[in-house]
VEXLUM-716641 format. One record per residue (C-alpha): residue number from 1; residue in one letter; y negated, z, x negated. Coordinates in steps of 0.05 Angstrom, whole numbers. Layout:
BEGIN
PT  resi  resn   north      up    east
PT   NUM     a       Y       Z       X
...
END
This chain:
BEGIN
PT  resi  resn   north      up    east
PT     1     m       0       0       0
PT     2     d     -65     -23     -31
PT     3     r    -128      17     -37
PT     4     n    -165     -20      19
PT     5     r    -112      -4      69
PT     6     l    -113      69      51
PT     7     l    -188      71      58
PT     8     t    -183      38     126
PT     9     i    -131      88     150
PT    10     a    -173     146     123
PT    11     a    -235     119     157
PT    12     a    -198     112     222
PT    13     l    -171     183     217
PT    14     a    -240     209     201
PT    15     a    -269     172     261
PT    16     v    -216     202     306
PT    17     v    -230     272     279
PT    18     v    -305     262     288
PT    19     i    -296     236     359
PT    20     a    -248     293     377
PT    21     g    -293     344     345
PT    22     g    -353     316     381
PT    23     f    -316     320     448
PT    24     f    -290     391     440
PT    25     l    -351     418     406
PT    26     g    -405     381     443
PT    27     i    -382     346     507
PT    28     q    -329     395     532
PT    29     p    -376     456     534
PT    30     k    -427     414     570
PT    31     l    -375     392     621
PT    32     s    -352     464     631
PT    33     a    -424     487     639
PT    34     a    -437     431     689
PT    35     s    -374     450     729
PT    36     t    -394     523     730
PT    37     a    -465     506     752
PT    38     h    -437     461     807
PT    39     a    -392     518     832
PT    40     q    -451     566     831
PT    41     e    -493     515     868
PT    42     q    -440     510     923
PT    43     s    -435     585     927
PT    44     v    -511     593     933
PT    45     t    -513     537     984
PT    46     t    -460     572    1026
PT    47     q    -497     638    1020
PT    48     n    -563     606    1040
PT    49     e    -530     574    1101
PT    50     s    -503     643    1121
PT    51     l    -571     674    1111
PT    52     d    -603     619    1152
PT    53     t    -554     632    1208
PT    54     n    -568     707    1206
PT    55     l    -642     695    1203
PT    56     a    -639     650    1264
PT    57     k    -599     704    1300
PT    58     l    -649     758    1281
PT    59     k    -707     714    1304
PT    60     s    -672     704    1371
PT    61     q    -660     779    1378
PT    62     f    -731     795    1358
PT    63     e    -756     751    1415
PT    64     k    -721     802    1461
PT    65     i    -748     863    1425
PT    66     d    -794     882    1482
PT    67     s    -737     880    1532
PT    68     l    -692     921    1485
PT    69     r    -747     972    1475
PT    70     a    -755     978    1550
PT    71     q    -680     988    1559
PT    72     l    -680    1041    1504
PT    73     a    -738    1078    1537
PT    74     s    -700    1077    1603
PT    75     k    -637    1104    1570
PT    76     r    -677    1159    1537
PT    77     e    -704    1179    1604
PT    78     a    -634    1179    1633
PT    79     v    -606    1221    1576
PT    80     p    -663    1254    1537
PT    81     s    -658    1290    1471
PT    82     d    -671    1357    1504
PT    83     v    -659    1391    1571
PT    84     a    -727    1371    1599
PT    85     s    -717    1413    1661
PT    86     d    -791    1411    1680
PT    87     t    -790    1335    1681
PT    88     f    -727    1334    1723
PT    89     i    -756    1384    1773
PT    90     t    -817    1340    1780
PT    91     e    -773    1281    1793
PT    92     l    -732    1319    1845
PT    93     n    -795    1340    1882
PT    94     g    -819    1268    1881
PT    95     i    -754    1246    1913
PT    96     a    -763    1301    1965
PT    97     d    -832    1276    1981
PT    98     s    -807    1205    1991
PT    99     t    -749    1226    2035
PT   100     n    -785    1280    2075
PT   101     v    -737    1336    2058
PT   102     t    -753    1407    2037
PT   103     v    -727    1431    1970
PT   104     s    -713    1506    1976
PT   105     n    -681    1519    1908
PT   106     i    -663    1485    1843
PT   107     t    -619    1523    1794
PT   108     f    -599    1504    1723
PT   109     g    -534    1532    1697
PT   110     t    -512    1547    1626
PT   111     p    -508    1485    1582
PT   112     a    -438    1469    1557
PT   113     a    -415    1427    1499
PT   114     y    -388    1359    1518
PT   115     a    -312    1354    1522
PT   116     a    -283    1284    1522
PT   117     p    -239    1269    1581
PT   118     v    -165    1264    1567
PT   119     s    -119    1214    1599
PT   120     s     -64    1246    1638
PT   121     t      -2    1214    1666
PT   122     p       9    1235    1738
PT   123     a      77    1262    1755
PT   124     a     123    1211    1785
PT   125     s     126    1215    1860
PT   126     t     186    1200    1902
PT   127     t     186    1168    1969
PT   128     s     244    1167    2016
PT   129     t     256    1146    2087
PT   130     a     308    1171    2133
PT   131     t     327    1147    2201
PT   132     a     370    1180    2253
PT   133     s     397    1150    2316
PT   134     a     435    1179    2373
PT   135     s     484    1139    2413
PT   136     a     501    1156    2484
PT   137     s     575    1156    2501
PT   138     p     617    1185    2555
PT   139     s     638    1240    2507
PT   140     a     563    1256    2493
PT   141     s     574    1252    2418
PT   142     a     517    1235    2369
PT   143     t     519    1198    2303
PT   144     a     467    1194    2248
PT   145     t     456    1141    2195
PT   146     a     452    1163    2122
PT   147     a     383    1163    2089
PT   148     p     371    1111    2035
PT   149     t     366    1131    1962
PT   150     p     296    1156    1944
PT   151     t     254    1108    1902
PT   152     a     213    1137    1845
PT   153     t     144    1108    1833
PT   154     t      95    1125    1777
PT   155     p      21    1115    1794
PT   156     q     -21    1083    1739
PT   157     a     -78    1128    1716
PT   158     p    -145    1094    1704
PT   159     t    -165    1081    1632
PT   160     v    -211    1134    1603
PT   161     a    -270    1105    1565
PT   162     t    -297    1148    1508
PT   163     s    -340    1137    1447
PT   164     p    -332    1169    1378
PT   165     l    -408    1172    1374
PT   166     i    -410    1222    1431
PT   167     t    -385    1291    1409
PT   168     a    -393    1364    1426
PT   169     a    -443    1369    1369
PT   170     n    -493    1320    1399
PT   171     f    -480    1317    1474
PT   172     t    -488    1372    1526
PT   173     d    -473    1379    1600
PT   174     i    -523    1420    1641
PT   175     p    -499    1443    1710
PT   176     v    -552    1436    1765
PT   177     s    -551    1460    1837
PT   178     m    -603    1443    1889
PT   179     e    -613    1462    1961
PT   180     i    -651    1419    2010
PT   181     k    -665    1421    2085
PT   182     g    -662    1358    2125
PT   183     s    -622    1315    2172
PT   184     y    -560    1276    2152
PT   185     t    -600    1212    2144
PT   186     q    -651    1248    2101
PT   187     a    -596    1279    2058
PT   188     i    -565    1211    2046
PT   189     a    -633    1183    2027
PT   190     y    -643    1241    1979
PT   191     l    -576    1226    1946
PT   192     q    -596    1153    1941
PT   193     g    -659    1175    1906
PT   194     l    -618    1217    1858
PT   195     r    -574    1157    1842
PT   196     d    -634    1112    1831
PT   197     g    -674    1164    1793
PT   198     k    -694    1161    1720
PT   199     r    -650    1220    1700
PT   200     l    -575    1210    1700
PT   201     f    -545    1258    1750
PT   202     l    -471    1263    1767
PT   203     v    -457    1293    1836
PT   204     t    -396    1338    1833
PT   205     s    -401    1376    1899
PT   206     i    -435    1372    1967
PT   207     t    -436    1428    2019
PT   208     v    -474    1434    2084
PT   209     t    -495    1495    2124
PT   210     p    -511    1482    2197
PT   211     a    -581    1497    2222
PT   212     g    -591    1570    2238
PT   213     s    -528    1593    2202
PT   214     d    -568    1623    2145
PT   215     g    -607    1668    2192
PT   216     t    -670    1625    2192
PT   217     t    -702    1588    2250
PT   218     s    -698    1521    2215
PT   219     s    -676    1464    2259
PT   220     a    -648    1425    2200
PT   221     p    -583    1439    2163
PT   222     t    -583    1462    2090
PT   223     w    -550    1415    2040
PT   224     t    -527    1440    1972
PT   225     f    -516    1387    1918
PT   226     g    -481    1408    1854
PT   227     g    -476    1364    1793
PT   228     l    -490    1352    1719
PT   229     i    -546    1325    1678
PT   230     y    -539    1308    1604
PT   231     a    -578    1316    1539
PT   232     l    -568    1288    1469
PT   233     t    -568    1355    1436
PT   234     d    -519    1411    1420
PT   235     s    -506    1465    1472
PT   236     t    -536    1521    1430
PT   237     s    -603    1485    1424
PT   238     a    -601    1467    1498
PT   239     t    -588    1540    1517
PT   240     q    -645    1565    1472
PT   241     e    -693    1513    1502
PT   242     q    -672    1532    1573
PT   243     q    -682    1606    1559
PT   244     s    -750    1591    1528
PT   245     t    -771    1550    1589
PT   246     t    -746    1605    1636
PT   247     s    -786    1659    1598
PT   248     s    -849    1617    1599
PT   249     t    -842    1603    1673
PT   250     a    -830    1676    1690
PT   251     s    -888    1699    1647
PT   252     g    -936    1648    1676
PT   253     t    -919    1665    1748
PT   254     a    -912    1741    1738
PT   255     s    -846    1739    1774
PT   256     d    -781    1773    1758
PT   257     s    -747    1744    1697
PT   258     s    -682    1707    1707
PT   259     t    -629    1675    1664
PT   260     t    -631    1612    1706
PT   261     d    -686    1564    1721
PT   262     s    -705    1555    1794
PT   263     a    -761    1519    1829
PT   264     a    -782    1515    1901
PT   265     g    -804    1449    1929
PT   266     k    -835    1430    1995
END
């Protein structure tokens, strides 16, 4: 092999080494960097699209902010952050004015910590039917047919809805009892007013005393409505607030102090 051929082979090998070195040392890092940048661009684009979607959703919700604030204010009136017995009494007297009934007494009981309802499965009930027949015969004998086998049925209890956000530490039941004087129609109208009122009130009992049974000369029966109102506070704070309100009321009116709040209406 002559010298020229060796030089040609060496030059070719050198060219290959230079090209390979240029690719791995110069072009390959650039290609890797370009690929990484492209992946980052796609990731940022996807993120921006998600942010644009969320932004559009927030803008849509913000357009309803006034309505949401009004709903929140209504909910806060229905279940305030304190007992607010004075406000509730004012509302009850307003309902009495609109329905032409006389409120004779409003009593607030001891606040109690909220207890979540527990689903209970009713005991299975059995139903059975039995028939008996008598047949007339010359011998005056009677026969009876056997009763069918009882069939057991299990009623389905309604689903109890609870929320983990409502606990005994932040929700309180306050028993309330009120006495009014009025006709049946007026009492129904008063209950309707309670249902449509600002404060959430759950009616748990209704009793009626006929006119004159209480020793008075009133021509209208006395209706007693028992129920619960609610407050977003613990029972200890609610009790302290109620006692404070009671003491202030008793001091201001120079009447005998009581452990319950009462107010006379019309």
